Structure formats: C-alpha cells, structure tokens
MDAnalysis code that builds the backbone (N, CA, C; Angstrom):
import MDAnalysis as mda
import numpy as np

u = mda.Universe.empty(393, n_residues=131, atom_resindex=np.repeat(np.arange(131), 3), trajectory=True)
u.add_TopologyAttr("name", ["N", "CA", "C"] * 131)
u.add_TopologyAttr("resid", np.arange(1, 132))
u.add_TopologyAttr("resname", ["MET", "GLU", "ARG", "ILE", "ASP", "PRO", "ASP", "GLY", "LEU", "ALA", "PRO", "PRO", "SER", "GLY", "PHE", "ALA", "HIS", "ALA", "VAL", "ALA", "VAL", "ASP", "ARG", "GLY", "ARG", "ILE", "VAL", "PHE", "LEU", "ALA", "GLY", "GLN", "THR", "ALA", "LEU", "ASP", "ALA", "GLY", "GLY", "ARG", "VAL", "VAL", "GLY", "ASP", "GLY", "VAL", "VAL", "GLU", "GLN", "PHE", "GLU", "ARG", "ALA", "LEU", "GLY", "ASN", "LEU", "LEU", "THR", "ALA", "LEU", "ARG", "ALA", "ALA", "GLY", "GLY", "GLU", "PRO", "GLU", "HIS", "LEU", "VAL", "SER", "LEU", "THR", "VAL", "TYR", "ALA", "VAL", "ASP", "LEU", "GLY", "ASP", "TYR", "ARG", "ALA", "ARG", "ALA", "ARG", "GLU", "LEU", "GLY", "ALA", "VAL", "TRP", "ARG", "LYS", "LEU", "ALA", "GLY", "ARG", "ARG", "TYR", "PRO", "ALA", "MET", "ALA", "ALA", "VAL", "GLY", "VAL", "SER", "ARG", "LEU", "TRP", "ASP", "PRO", "GLU", "ALA", "LEU", "VAL", "GLU", "VAL", "GLN", "GLY", "VAL", "ALA", "ALA", "VAL", "PRO", "SER"])
u.atoms.positions = np.array([
    [0.820, -1.059, 0.106],
    [-0.152, 0.263, -0.155],
    [1.241, 1.449, 0.081],
    [0.262, 1.597, -1.422],
    [1.395, 3.417, -0.801],
    [0.334, 5.008, -0.944],
    [0.829, 5.203, 0.319],
    [0.277, 6.435, 0.486],
    [0.651, 7.707, -0.672],
    [0.158, 8.534, -1.174],
    [0.949, 9.479, -2.463],
    [-0.053, 10.621, -2.108],
    [1.276, 11.626, -1.712],
    [0.852, 13.120, -1.388],
    [1.630, 14.268, -2.667],
    [0.870, 13.800, -4.011],
    [2.757, 14.759, -5.098],
    [2.027, 15.921, -4.731],
    [3.670, 16.176, -5.274],
    [3.888, 17.804, -4.864],
    [2.733, 18.833, -5.859],
    [2.045, 20.160, -5.547],
    [1.611, 20.972, -6.469],
    [0.195, 20.571, -6.076],
    [-0.968, 19.700, -4.737],
    [-1.821, 20.145, -4.201],
    [-1.209, 20.431, -2.216],
    [-2.446, 20.800, -2.536],
    [-1.693, 21.727, -0.699],
    [-1.461, 20.072, 0.556],
    [-0.872, 20.025, 1.544],
    [-0.592, 19.220, 1.646],
    [-1.592, 19.021, 3.038],
    [-1.418, 17.610, 3.555],
    [-2.723, 16.405, 3.603],
    [-3.263, 17.156, 5.530],
    [-3.984, 16.972, 5.659],
    [-3.999, 16.999, 6.788],
    [-4.903, 16.736, 7.450],
    [-5.013, 15.015, 8.006],
    [-5.751, 14.068, 8.426],
    [-6.006, 12.838, 7.264],
    [-5.356, 13.229, 5.987],
    [-5.792, 11.955, 4.945],
    [-4.556, 12.474, 4.021],
    [-4.983, 11.261, 3.341],
    [-3.877, 11.101, 1.830],
    [-4.294, 11.176, 0.804],
    [-3.665, 11.998, -0.234],
    [-4.576, 12.513, -1.356],
    [-5.767, 11.150, -2.409],
    [-3.756, 10.393, -2.137],
    [-4.321, 9.176, -2.196],
    [-3.691, 7.923, -2.285],
    [-4.616, 6.564, -1.791],
    [-3.691, 5.276, -1.961],
    [-3.923, 4.435, -2.842],
    [-2.242, 3.487, -2.842],
    [-2.485, 3.128, -4.134],
    [-2.016, 1.249, -3.500],
    [-2.744, 0.348, -4.240],
    [-3.017, -1.134, -3.535],
    [-2.637, -1.773, -4.979],
    [-0.990, -2.766, -4.606],
    [-1.032, -3.971, -5.765],
    [-1.411, -4.873, -5.146],
    [-1.875, -5.317, -4.085],
    [-2.578, -6.690, -3.729],
    [-2.977, -6.764, -2.431],
    [-4.023, -8.130, -2.381],
    [-4.189, -7.894, -0.902],
    [-6.260, -8.063, -1.617],
    [-6.598, -8.307, -0.598],
    [-8.220, -8.648, -0.552],
    [-8.753, -7.615, -0.131],
    [-9.691, -7.287, -0.994],
    [-10.564, -5.620, -0.727],
    [-11.443, -5.901, 0.040],
    [-12.142, -4.978, 1.325],
    [-12.816, -5.250, 2.332],
    [-13.987, -3.974, 1.777],
    [-15.226, -4.537, 1.244],
    [-16.296, -3.201, 1.323],
    [-16.268, -2.680, 2.770],
    [-16.729, -1.762, 3.503],
    [-16.983, -2.099, 5.203],
    [-18.417, -0.866, 4.640],
    [-19.381, -1.608, 5.650],
    [-20.919, -0.936, 5.029],
    [-20.868, 0.877, 6.601],
    [-22.000, 1.281, 5.995],
    [-21.161, 2.646, 6.710],
    [-22.333, 2.539, 8.110],
    [-21.486, 2.716, 9.402],
    [-21.712, 2.480, 10.540],
    [-21.709, 3.782, 11.203],
    [-23.014, 3.540, 12.015],
    [-23.309, 4.776, 13.116],
    [-23.245, 4.609, 14.431],
    [-23.247, 5.337, 15.455],
    [-22.763, 5.077, 16.628],
    [-24.139, 4.468, 17.635],
    [-23.873, 3.488, 16.206],
    [-24.721, 2.838, 17.298],
    [-24.572, 2.020, 17.925],
    [-25.296, 1.214, 19.562],
    [-24.555, 0.525, 20.701],
    [-24.878, -0.744, 19.967],
    [-24.257, -2.371, 20.446],
    [-24.871, -3.467, 21.019],
    [-26.254, -3.803, 20.391],
    [-26.957, -2.728, 21.204],
    [-28.711, -3.502, 21.384],
    [-29.492, -2.543, 20.213],
    [-29.064, -1.898, 18.905],
    [-29.155, -0.972, 18.416],
    [-30.098, 0.302, 18.217],
    [-28.834, 1.044, 19.450],
    [-29.421, 2.180, 19.800],
    [-28.223, 3.355, 19.230],
    [-28.436, 4.219, 18.623],
    [-27.536, 5.292, 18.790],
    [-27.028, 5.988, 20.364],
    [-25.983, 5.943, 20.283],
    [-25.650, 6.542, 21.950],
    [-24.194, 8.176, 21.566],
    [-24.403, 8.533, 22.805],
    [-23.435, 9.455, 22.115],
    [-24.339, 11.165, 22.304],
    [-24.519, 12.310, 22.487],
    [-25.201, 13.700, 22.016],
    [-24.101, 14.117, 20.984],
    [-23.003, 14.114, 20.907],
    [-22.261, 14.785, 20.153],
    [-21.747, 14.248, 19.135],
    [-20.537, 15.337, 18.311],
    [-20.853, 14.156, 17.178],
    [-19.221, 13.937, 17.407],
    [-18.664, 14.666, 17.573],
    [-17.189, 13.668, 18.805],
    [-17.384, 12.482, 19.254],
    [-18.460, 12.275, 19.778],
    [-18.490, 11.501, 20.538],
    [-19.200, 10.001, 19.734],
    [-20.555, 10.569, 19.097],
    [-20.957, 9.558, 18.243],
    [-19.733, 9.414, 17.170],
    [-18.945, 9.787, 16.543],
    [-17.640, 9.948, 15.419],
    [-16.915, 8.596, 16.151],
    [-16.619, 8.246, 17.565],
    [-15.676, 7.726, 17.825],
    [-16.457, 6.578, 17.833],
    [-17.844, 6.397, 17.951],
    [-18.575, 5.094, 18.210],
    [-18.696, 4.524, 16.970],
    [-19.303, 5.638, 16.167],
    [-19.330, 4.938, 14.593],
    [-17.459, 4.473, 13.964],
    [-16.345, 5.080, 14.256],
    [-14.881, 4.736, 13.835],
    [-15.133, 3.829, 14.490],
    [-14.811, 3.194, 15.882],
    [-14.852, 2.054, 16.313],
    [-15.775, 0.344, 15.736],
    [-16.806, 1.521, 15.887],
    [-18.163, 0.135, 14.777],
    [-17.031, -0.339, 13.319],
    [-16.833, 0.130, 12.457],
    [-16.571, 0.593, 11.426],
    [-14.864, -0.534, 12.008],
    [-13.943, -0.226, 12.632],
    [-12.954, -1.057, 12.781],
    [-13.400, -2.488, 13.287],
    [-14.266, -2.416, 14.458],
    [-14.460, -4.449, 14.438],
    [-14.897, -4.911, 13.099],
    [-15.648, -4.181, 12.237],
    [-15.946, -4.941, 11.574],
    [-15.059, -5.567, 9.953],
    [-13.647, -4.550, 10.136],
    [-12.468, -4.246, 9.890],
    [-12.127, -5.072, 10.344],
    [-12.103, -5.510, 11.538],
    [-10.966, -6.788, 11.775],
    [-11.758, -7.566, 11.769],
    [-13.045, -7.866, 12.055],
    [-13.978, -9.463, 12.342],
    [-13.434, -9.915, 10.337],
    [-13.015, -9.092, 9.572],
    [-12.527, -9.682, 8.126],
    [-11.321, -9.716, 8.345],
    [-10.401, -9.539, 9.326],
    [-8.770, -9.645, 9.319],
    [-7.791, -8.550, 8.541],
    [-8.421, -7.485, 9.114],
    [-7.933, -5.985, 8.563],
    [-7.676, -5.644, 10.084],
    [-6.974, -4.271, 9.768],
    [-6.244, -3.350, 10.978],
    [-6.134, -2.246, 10.373],
    [-6.933, -1.073, 11.074],
    [-7.169, 0.595, 10.393],
    [-5.835, 0.443, 9.695],
    [-4.392, 0.085, 9.575],
    [-3.542, 0.755, 8.559],
    [-3.982, 0.235, 7.269],
    [-4.992, -0.783, 6.962],
    [-5.278, -1.694, 5.257],
    [-6.756, -0.640, 5.630],
    [-7.460, 0.398, 5.504],
    [-8.040, 1.501, 5.221],
    [-7.172, 1.701, 4.083],
    [-8.026, 2.248, 2.870],
    [-7.476, 3.088, 1.562],
    [-8.602, 4.093, 1.194],
    [-9.896, 3.649, 2.055],
    [-10.453, 4.992, 1.766],
    [-11.602, 5.169, 2.595],
    [-11.910, 6.034, 3.422],
    [-12.837, 6.374, 3.738],
    [-14.015, 7.815, 3.828],
    [-15.316, 7.104, 3.873],
    [-15.936, 8.623, 3.969],
    [-17.451, 8.600, 4.697],
    [-16.929, 10.202, 5.343],
    [-17.581, 10.365, 6.395],
    [-18.856, 11.558, 5.786],
    [-19.653, 11.142, 6.560],
    [-21.708, 11.538, 5.971],
    [-22.032, 12.457, 7.689],
    [-21.754, 13.810, 7.983],
    [-22.297, 15.126, 9.232],
    [-23.646, 15.131, 7.863],
    [-24.170, 15.461, 9.035],
    [-25.458, 15.994, 9.515],
    [-25.341, 18.082, 9.265],
    [-24.278, 17.827, 10.182],
    [-23.615, 19.410, 10.437],
    [-22.451, 19.268, 10.468],
    [-22.036, 18.928, 9.146],
    [-20.129, 19.580, 8.616],
    [-20.016, 20.969, 9.200],
    [-20.971, 21.919, 9.718],
    [-20.132, 23.288, 9.812],
    [-19.536, 22.741, 11.566],
    [-20.530, 21.787, 12.306],
    [-20.038, 21.090, 13.498],
    [-19.162, 20.307, 13.152],
    [-18.614, 19.147, 12.441],
    [-17.848, 17.771, 12.194],
    [-16.616, 18.858, 11.602],
    [-16.336, 19.613, 11.011],
    [-15.194, 20.414, 10.984],
    [-14.512, 21.703, 11.379],
    [-15.697, 22.346, 12.459],
    [-15.088, 23.229, 13.412],
    [-14.185, 21.867, 14.573],
    [-14.936, 20.726, 14.813],
    [-14.502, 19.691, 15.930],
    [-13.025, 19.373, 15.076],
    [-12.712, 19.443, 14.154],
    [-11.031, 18.639, 13.637],
    [-9.894, 18.209, 14.815],
    [-9.849, 18.987, 15.229],
    [-9.169, 18.694, 15.975],
    [-9.580, 17.839, 17.171],
    [-10.606, 17.316, 17.704],
    [-10.671, 16.582, 18.526],
    [-11.303, 15.148, 17.800],
    [-11.583, 15.309, 16.702],
    [-11.754, 14.394, 15.633],
    [-10.386, 13.197, 15.572],
    [-9.735, 14.564, 15.337],
    [-8.719, 13.912, 14.814],
    [-8.204, 13.106, 15.697],
    [-8.193, 14.097, 17.246],
    [-7.037, 13.038, 18.099],
    [-8.195, 11.790, 18.462],
    [-9.473, 11.363, 18.039],
    [-9.903, 10.475, 18.124],
    [-9.352, 9.177, 17.357],
    [-9.221, 9.958, 15.718],
    [-8.379, 9.174, 15.101],
    [-6.915, 8.361, 15.150],
    [-6.638, 9.432, 15.858],
    [-5.477, 9.068, 15.892],
    [-5.284, 7.961, 17.286],
    [-6.244, 7.604, 18.305],
    [-6.685, 7.287, 19.261],
    [-6.960, 5.657, 18.813],
    [-7.418, 5.447, 18.217],
    [-8.115, 4.245, 17.165],
    [-8.134, 3.439, 16.286],
    [-6.859, 4.889, 15.502],
    [-6.830, 3.807, 14.318],
    [-5.302, 4.669, 13.397],
    [-4.646, 4.888, 14.593],
    [-3.289, 5.772, 14.988],
    [-2.946, 6.396, 13.728],
    [-1.574, 7.123, 13.095],
    [-1.439, 8.073, 12.372],
    [-1.230, 7.422, 11.192],
    [-1.723, 6.678, 10.672],
    [-2.077, 6.665, 8.776],
    [-3.496, 6.776, 8.699],
    [-2.948, 7.943, 7.228],
    [-4.976, 8.315, 7.082],
    [-4.682, 8.198, 5.463],
    [-5.967, 7.099, 5.367],
    [-6.577, 6.747, 4.106],
    [-7.220, 8.037, 3.220],
    [-7.226, 7.719, 1.826],
    [-7.678, 8.863, 1.099],
    [-9.667, 9.049, 1.833],
    [-9.161, 10.278, 2.369],
    [-10.854, 10.260, 2.933],
    [-11.654, 11.420, 2.100],
    [-13.026, 11.388, 2.184],
    [-13.897, 12.568, 2.086],
    [-15.310, 12.513, 3.027],
    [-15.473, 14.143, 3.374],
    [-16.149, 14.060, 4.400],
    [-17.849, 14.746, 3.830],
    [-18.641, 14.582, 3.988],
    [-19.782, 14.863, 3.380],
    [-21.042, 15.049, 3.829],
    [-21.649, 16.280, 3.853],
    [-22.994, 16.874, 4.244],
    [-24.035, 16.287, 3.223],
    [-24.748, 15.731, 4.817],
    [-25.758, 15.177, 4.066],
    [-26.929, 15.846, 4.823],
    [-28.430, 16.371, 5.054],
    [-29.266, 16.851, 5.533],
    [-29.700, 15.665, 6.659],
    [-30.300, 14.573, 6.691],
    [-30.421, 13.851, 7.743],
    [-29.321, 11.643, 7.133],
    [-29.366, 10.611, 8.410],
    [-28.742, 10.180, 8.178],
    [-30.308, 8.841, 8.610],
    [-30.487, 7.668, 8.407],
    [-31.224, 6.716, 8.838],
    [-31.910, 5.991, 9.694],
    [-30.587, 6.193, 10.759],
    [-31.180, 6.990, 12.452],
    [-30.943, 8.259, 12.308],
    [-32.886, 8.593, 13.076],
    [-32.769, 10.491, 13.025],
    [-31.686, 10.809, 14.415],
    [-31.131, 10.244, 14.843],
    [-30.725, 10.818, 16.191],
    [-29.168, 10.249, 15.263],
    [-28.753, 9.797, 14.290],
    [-27.104, 9.560, 13.929],
    [-26.774, 10.934, 13.709],
    [-25.661, 11.381, 14.154],
    [-24.420, 12.702, 13.868],
    [-23.722, 12.728, 12.640],
    [-23.482, 11.338, 12.449],
    [-22.426, 10.873, 11.906],
    [-21.985, 9.267, 11.572],
    [-21.701, 8.911, 9.810],
    [-21.406, 7.371, 9.708],
    [-20.101, 7.811, 8.608],
    [-19.375, 6.890, 9.089],
    [-18.358, 6.642, 8.417],
    [-18.760, 4.979, 7.560],
    [-18.103, 4.959, 6.150],
    [-18.607, 3.844, 5.606],
    [-17.045, 3.932, 4.837],
    [-16.700, 2.711, 4.509],
    [-14.561, 2.272, 4.353],
    [-14.552, 1.426, 3.548],
    [-13.276, 1.681, 2.800],
    [-12.704, -0.325, 2.342],
    [-11.339, 0.112, 2.086],
    [-10.543, -1.083, 2.662],
    [-10.055, -1.531, 3.194],
    [-9.430, -2.890, 2.372],
    [-7.593, -2.495, 2.048],
    [-7.042, -3.517, 1.238],
    [-6.501, -4.160, 2.128],
    [-7.053, -5.757, 2.808],
    [-6.055, -6.307, 3.301],
    [-5.305, -7.906, 3.120],
    [-3.975, -7.805, 3.741],
    [-3.379, -8.317, 2.937],
    [-3.748, -9.921, 3.015],
    [-3.542, -10.830, 2.269],
    [-4.273, -12.220, 1.955],
    [-3.093, -13.399, 2.086],
])
C-alpha cells in the first residue's frame, strides 16, 4: 500500500490524497453510525458519535482480518458539516487513538439526515487486507 501526496496539491492534514494498492483482499465496509450492541444510537455530540461509529467500522474490519492501517478509503457523512469541521482537532485525536497516524484517502460529505434520526455522523470505508 502506498500513500501518495503529490507536489502541487495542498499538504494533507488528516487524510492522504491517494492510496495505491497492488495486492490484497479488498474489503468493503458498510456505513457505521454510533449504534450500540442493542441497536441504539449513543453519544450526544458529533465527537462521541464519531468515536463509536469509527470503533464499529474498525470492529467490522478486524472481523474481516484487517487492521486500521489497511483502510484505503473512508467517507464521513455528517448531518452538520460545519460542526464536524469545527471539531477537527478533537476528531483527529479520536482517529489517532483508534486508528493511529496513517490516514486513508478521505472525504467528508454533508447530508440532511442519516438512517437513524438521532445519528449525527456515519463512516463508510474500503480496506485492502493482506491475503
């Protein structure tokens, strides 16, 4: 896996511009929100919900034989993109705590709502797991 951040683009902060993979098993990870084991959304704010949603995504990834460093792409859907962006430092700390310092190619998308009305954030990803 190679993370590519070409000259001529702004330096990435909390993401890679591109990730190239030449081998491995591709794992598509369904969107995860801050659902607990009972199917209830937990966490009052975007930071708490992001931590739970990312934790859920990483649980699914590990069940498929992968680790956080195998993520090649991650999309974050946020109900309030302004609030998500304003909390970038806190969200970055959550990322480093759960996933380390390697970042996949990432995008954040503002949405009007998610499947569960209480959900503030959802994460969906793709990983390349060594076979």
